[in-house]
C-alpha positions as CSV (number, residue, x, y, z in Angstrom):
1,M,106.5,-47.2,16.3
2,I,108.2,-50.3,15.0
3,N,111.1,-50.1,12.5
4,H,109.9,-52.6,9.9
5,H,113.1,-52.3,7.8
6,Y,114.9,-53.5,10.9
7,V,112.4,-56.3,11.4
8,A,112.8,-57.4,7.8
9,E,116.7,-57.3,8.0
10,Q,116.8,-59.4,11.1
11,L,114.3,-61.8,9.7
12,L,116.3,-62.4,6.6
13,T,119.4,-63.0,8.7
14,L,117.6,-65.5,10.9
15,L,116.0,-67.3,7.9
16,R,119.5,-67.8,6.4
17,T,120.8,-69.3,9.6
18,P,120.1,-73.1,9.7
19,S,118.2,-74.2,12.8
20,P,116.3,-77.4,12.2
21,T,114.6,-78.6,15.4
22,G,117.3,-80.4,17.5
23,M,120.1,-78.3,16.0
24,T,119.3,-74.7,17.0
25,A,122.5,-73.5,18.6
26,A,123.5,-71.4,15.6
27,G,120.1,-69.7,15.4
28,M,120.2,-68.9,19.1
29,E,123.7,-67.5,18.9
30,V,122.7,-65.2,16.1
31,L,119.6,-64.1,18.0
32,S,121.7,-63.5,21.1
33,R,124.0,-61.2,19.2
34,M,121.0,-59.2,17.8
35,L,119.8,-58.8,21.4
36,H,123.2,-57.7,22.7
37,D,123.2,-55.1,19.9
38,L,120.0,-53.7,21.5
39,G,121.6,-53.7,25.0
40,V,119.6,-56.8,26.1
41,S,121.2,-59.8,27.9
42,P,119.0,-62.8,27.3
43,E,118.8,-65.9,29.6
44,C,119.2,-69.4,28.4
45,T,117.3,-72.4,29.9
46,P,118.9,-75.8,30.4
47,K,116.9,-77.1,27.5
48,G,118.4,-74.5,25.2
49,A,115.5,-72.1,25.0
50,L,116.1,-68.3,25.4
51,Y,114.2,-65.5,26.9
52,W,114.5,-61.8,27.9
53,T,112.4,-59.4,29.9
54,L,111.2,-55.9,29.7
55,K,110.0,-54.5,33.0
56,G,106.6,-52.8,33.2
57,S,104.5,-51.0,35.8
58,E,104.4,-52.6,39.3
59,E,100.6,-52.4,39.1
60,G,100.6,-54.5,35.8
61,K,100.7,-58.2,35.3
62,T,103.4,-60.3,33.8
63,V,102.7,-61.5,30.2
64,A,104.9,-63.9,28.3
65,F,105.0,-64.0,24.5
66,S,106.4,-67.2,23.0
67,A,107.8,-67.9,19.5
68,H,110.1,-70.7,18.2
69,I,113.3,-70.6,16.3
70,D,113.4,-74.3,15.4
71,T,112.3,-75.2,11.9
72,L,111.5,-78.1,9.7
73,G,114.3,-80.2,8.4
74,A,115.6,-83.8,8.4
75,M,118.2,-86.2,9.6
76,V,120.2,-88.9,7.8
77,K,118.3,-92.2,8.4
78,E,120.4,-94.4,6.1
79,I,123.3,-94.3,3.7
80,K,122.0,-96.1,0.7
81,D,123.9,-98.5,-1.5
82,N,123.9,-96.0,-4.4
83,G,125.6,-93.4,-2.1
84,R,122.6,-91.3,-1.6
85,L,120.9,-90.5,1.7
86,K,117.6,-91.7,3.0
87,L,116.0,-89.2,5.4
88,T,113.8,-89.1,8.4
89,A,111.6,-85.9,8.8
90,L,112.0,-83.3,11.5
91,G,108.5,-81.8,11.9
92,G,105.2,-82.4,10.2
93,Y,105.5,-81.8,6.4
94,D,104.7,-83.6,3.2
95,W,107.7,-84.9,1.4
96,A,106.4,-83.5,-1.9
97,T,106.9,-80.0,-0.5
98,V,110.7,-80.4,-0.3
99,E,111.3,-82.3,-3.6
100,G,113.8,-80.4,-5.7
101,E,115.0,-78.3,-2.8
102,Y,118.7,-77.6,-2.2
103,C,119.9,-78.7,1.2
104,T,122.9,-78.8,3.5
105,I,124.2,-81.8,5.3
106,H,125.7,-80.9,8.7
107,L,128.5,-83.2,9.7
108,N,129.4,-83.9,13.3
109,D,132.8,-82.3,12.9
110,G,131.2,-79.0,11.9
111,Q,131.9,-79.4,8.2
112,T,129.0,-79.2,5.7
113,L,128.2,-80.7,2.3
114,T,125.5,-79.6,-0.1
115,G,122.9,-81.7,-2.0
116,T,119.5,-81.7,-3.6
117,V,116.3,-83.5,-2.5
118,V,115.2,-85.8,-5.4
119,N,112.9,-88.8,-5.7
120,T,114.1,-92.3,-6.6
121,K,112.5,-92.1,-10.1
122,Q,113.3,-88.5,-10.9
123,S,113.9,-88.6,-14.7
124,T,110.7,-88.7,-16.8
125,H,112.9,-89.9,-19.7
126,V,113.8,-93.0,-17.8
127,W,110.7,-93.7,-15.8
128,G,107.8,-92.2,-17.8
129,S,104.4,-92.7,-16.2
130,E,106.0,-94.4,-13.1
131,L,107.3,-90.9,-12.1
132,R,103.9,-89.3,-12.4
133,D,102.3,-92.0,-10.3
134,L,105.0,-92.0,-7.6
135,K,103.9,-91.2,-4.1
136,R,106.4,-89.0,-2.3
137,T,107.3,-90.7,1.0
138,E,110.3,-91.4,3.2
139,E,111.0,-94.4,1.0
140,T,110.9,-92.6,-2.4
141,I,112.8,-89.3,-1.4
142,E,116.6,-89.2,-1.2
143,V,119.4,-86.7,-1.1
144,R,121.7,-86.5,-4.1
145,I,125.0,-85.3,-2.6
146,D,127.2,-82.7,-4.4
147,A,130.2,-85.0,-4.3
148,R,131.6,-87.8,-6.3
149,T,129.9,-90.9,-4.7
150,S,128.0,-93.8,-6.1
151,S,128.3,-96.2,-3.1
152,A,127.7,-96.3,0.6
153,E,131.5,-96.7,1.2
154,E,132.3,-93.5,-0.8
155,T,129.6,-91.5,1.1
156,L,130.9,-92.8,4.4
157,A,134.4,-91.6,3.3
158,L,133.0,-88.1,3.0
159,G,132.4,-88.1,6.7
160,I,128.6,-88.4,6.5
161,Q,127.0,-90.5,9.3
162,V,123.5,-91.7,10.2
163,G,122.1,-88.9,12.5
164,D,123.6,-86.0,10.7
165,F,121.2,-83.1,10.4
166,V,119.9,-81.8,7.1
167,S,118.6,-78.3,6.6
168,W,116.7,-76.9,3.6
169,D,117.9,-73.9,1.6
170,P,115.4,-71.1,2.7
171,R,115.6,-69.1,-0.5
172,A,114.7,-66.0,1.6
173,E,113.8,-62.9,-0.4
174,L,112.0,-59.6,0.3
175,T,110.3,-58.4,-2.9
176,D,109.8,-54.8,-4.0
177,A,106.1,-55.2,-3.2
178,G,106.8,-56.0,0.4
179,Y,106.3,-59.8,0.3
180,L,108.7,-62.0,2.2
181,K,109.0,-65.5,0.7
182,S,111.1,-68.1,2.2
183,R,111.1,-71.4,4.0
184,H,110.9,-71.2,7.8
185,L,108.8,-68.0,8.1
186,D,107.2,-70.5,10.6
187,N,108.3,-69.2,13.0
188,K,111.3,-66.9,12.5
189,A,108.8,-64.2,11.5
190,A,107.6,-64.0,15.1
191,V,111.2,-63.9,16.5
192,A,111.9,-60.9,14.3
193,I,108.7,-59.2,15.4
194,F,109.8,-59.6,19.0
195,L,113.1,-58.0,18.1
196,G,111.3,-55.1,16.5
197,V,109.0,-54.6,19.5
198,T,112.0,-54.7,21.9
199,K,113.9,-52.2,19.9
200,A,110.9,-49.8,19.8
201,V,110.3,-50.1,23.6
202,L,113.9,-49.5,24.5
203,E,114.8,-46.7,22.0
204,Q,111.5,-44.8,22.3
205,Q,111.3,-45.4,26.1
206,L,107.7,-46.6,25.7
207,P,105.8,-46.9,29.0
208,L,104.9,-50.6,29.6
209,K,101.7,-51.4,31.4
210,H,102.8,-55.0,31.9
211,T,106.1,-56.7,32.5
212,V,106.9,-58.7,29.3
213,H,108.8,-61.9,28.8
214,F,109.8,-62.9,25.3
215,F,110.4,-66.7,25.2
216,I,112.0,-68.4,22.2
217,S,111.6,-72.2,22.2
218,N,113.7,-74.7,20.3
219,Y,111.5,-77.8,20.0
220,E,108.1,-76.5,18.9
221,E,108.1,-78.4,15.6
222,V,108.1,-81.7,17.4
223,G,105.5,-80.6,20.0
224,H,107.3,-80.0,23.3
225,G,109.0,-76.6,22.8
226,A,107.4,-74.6,25.6
227,S,106.5,-77.6,27.8
228,V,109.2,-76.3,30.2
229,G,111.0,-72.9,30.5
230,I,108.2,-70.4,30.5
231,P,109.2,-67.9,33.3
232,H,107.6,-68.9,36.6
233,D,105.9,-65.6,37.2
234,T,103.9,-65.7,33.9
235,E,100.3,-64.7,34.4
236,E,99.3,-64.9,30.7
237,L,100.9,-66.7,27.8
238,I,100.4,-65.5,24.2
239,A,102.0,-67.7,21.6
240,V,102.9,-65.8,18.4
241,D,103.2,-68.2,15.4
242,M,102.2,-68.2,11.7
243,A,98.6,-68.1,10.7
244,A,97.8,-70.7,8.1
245,I,96.1,-69.5,4.9
246,G,93.9,-71.6,2.6
247,K,90.5,-72.9,1.7
248,G,88.0,-72.2,4.5
249,Q,90.4,-70.0,6.4
250,A,90.0,-66.3,7.3
251,S,93.7,-65.6,7.6
252,S,95.5,-63.3,5.2
253,E,99.1,-62.5,4.3
254,H,98.3,-58.8,5.0
255,H,96.8,-59.2,8.5
256,C,97.4,-60.5,12.0
257,T,95.2,-63.4,13.1
258,L,93.8,-64.4,16.4
259,C,93.4,-68.2,16.5
260,V,90.6,-69.2,18.8
261,K,90.9,-73.0,18.4
262,D,93.3,-75.5,17.0
263,S,93.8,-79.3,17.3
264,S,94.4,-78.9,21.0
265,G,91.1,-77.2,21.6
266,P,89.9,-73.7,22.3
267,Y,92.2,-71.0,23.6
268,D,91.2,-68.8,26.5
269,H,88.1,-66.8,25.6
270,A,88.6,-63.9,28.0
271,L,92.3,-63.4,26.9
272,G,91.2,-63.6,23.3
273,N,88.6,-60.9,23.9
274,R,91.3,-58.6,25.5
275,L,93.4,-59.0,22.4
276,R,90.5,-58.2,20.2
277,E,89.9,-55.0,22.2
278,A,93.6,-54.1,22.0
279,A,93.4,-54.6,18.2
280,R,90.4,-52.3,18.0
281,R,92.2,-49.6,20.0
282,A,95.2,-49.9,17.7
283,G,93.1,-49.7,14.5
284,I,94.1,-53.2,13.4
285,E,91.8,-55.3,11.3
286,L,92.3,-58.5,13.3
287,K,91.3,-61.8,11.5
288,I,89.7,-64.6,13.6
289,D,90.5,-68.2,12.6
290,I,90.5,-71.9,13.6
291,Y,93.2,-74.3,12.5
292,P,92.2,-78.0,12.7
293,Y,95.7,-79.4,12.0
294,Y,97.8,-77.1,14.2
295,G,99.4,-76.9,17.6
296,S,101.4,-74.2,19.3
297,D,103.8,-73.6,22.1
298,A,100.8,-72.4,24.1
299,S,99.1,-75.7,23.8
300,A,102.4,-77.5,24.7
301,A,102.7,-75.3,27.8
302,W,99.1,-76.1,28.8
303,R,99.6,-79.8,28.4
304,A,102.7,-79.6,30.7
305,G,100.6,-78.0,33.4
306,G,100.9,-74.3,32.7
307,N,98.5,-72.5,35.1
308,Y,97.7,-69.4,33.1
309,P,95.3,-68.3,30.3
310,A,96.8,-68.8,26.8
311,A,96.1,-67.3,23.4
312,L,97.6,-67.6,19.9
313,I,98.2,-64.8,17.4
314,G,100.4,-64.4,14.4
315,P,100.9,-63.0,10.9
316,G,99.2,-64.7,8.0
317,V,101.6,-67.1,6.1
318,D,100.7,-68.7,2.7
319,A,101.8,-72.3,1.9
320,S,102.7,-73.2,5.5
321,H,105.3,-75.9,5.9
322,A,106.3,-75.5,2.3
323,Y,107.8,-72.5,0.4
324,E,106.0,-69.9,2.5
325,R,105.1,-66.2,1.9
326,T,103.9,-63.3,4.0
327,H,103.8,-59.5,3.7
328,L,105.3,-56.8,5.8
329,D,101.7,-55.6,6.5
330,A,101.1,-58.8,8.6
331,L,104.4,-58.4,10.5
332,Q,103.5,-54.7,11.2
333,D,100.0,-55.5,12.5
334,T,101.3,-58.3,14.7
335,G,103.9,-56.0,16.2
336,K,101.3,-53.3,16.7
337,L,99.0,-55.7,18.5
338,I,101.7,-56.8,20.9
339,L,102.6,-53.2,21.6
340,G,98.9,-52.2,21.9
341,Y,98.4,-55.0,24.5
342,V,101.4,-54.2,26.8
343,L,101.7,-50.4,26.6
344,E,100.0,-47.9,28.9
345,E,96.8,-46.8,27.2
């Protein structure tokens, strides 16, 4: 039912639009244009989140699906004496995962400059074993700006200031084998899935059992994205976010996962079982997993007093919070599960 070529195209566009947490206006603008192309007029919250609604049967309930468009990134913490930039992280990642990455510095006047993330002892020919033993931290990582500067004064003259946002080059690519590799699949993959589901419902006039809100938050990476803004009539909240893959995990790049517990505790058991049943009816091999170092918009909404059951699903993503990868299979199954849950049986 879902046009997965469309999902992939929208995802690549979203991935290539910088939206580090705290600076998501450009991403929201691109998403709004995509929705208007589908004939949908989204609403914007005072906090900058966005949502749209598809009406279902009057006998059904109201289900909200949440995703987030904000991504990892950084801000300029200090302009160093050598003209390079010390950073402060936006979101929870290890500095080693961005070493060597191209980046963009977003100036307050709307201009941009490019650079590369390097460490303070980058050349093995100069530092030898000191480089191999160097721990990557905020103190040892810096941005080498693609401009002629070797002093703080010269960098200031470029227009760079403390507090400027820095975004990573996503290097987004869809391979012939159907793998999507890029930074920021967390969580633009889910946003693209929502677009695919919306397109399918509207163009194919699919009968919705439930009224559906699609809510896109803009501060998830720093923990409070969906703490406000979830539509007031929500009776169930299902967060859709990437499923982490690795040692001891059941998640897979080729499947959708139901997370039953993360660092915030267990999600709603009954809602999880309803999603399992929807997956069974749709013929989806649903993976079940637990993430000890993970939180979602659903847990943020609960902490803020959300009075509804909540669950967490999403496509499997390898190397989360680094250079990530998933497969079209996982996007397809996640979209099928959403449709399977909200359509008339």
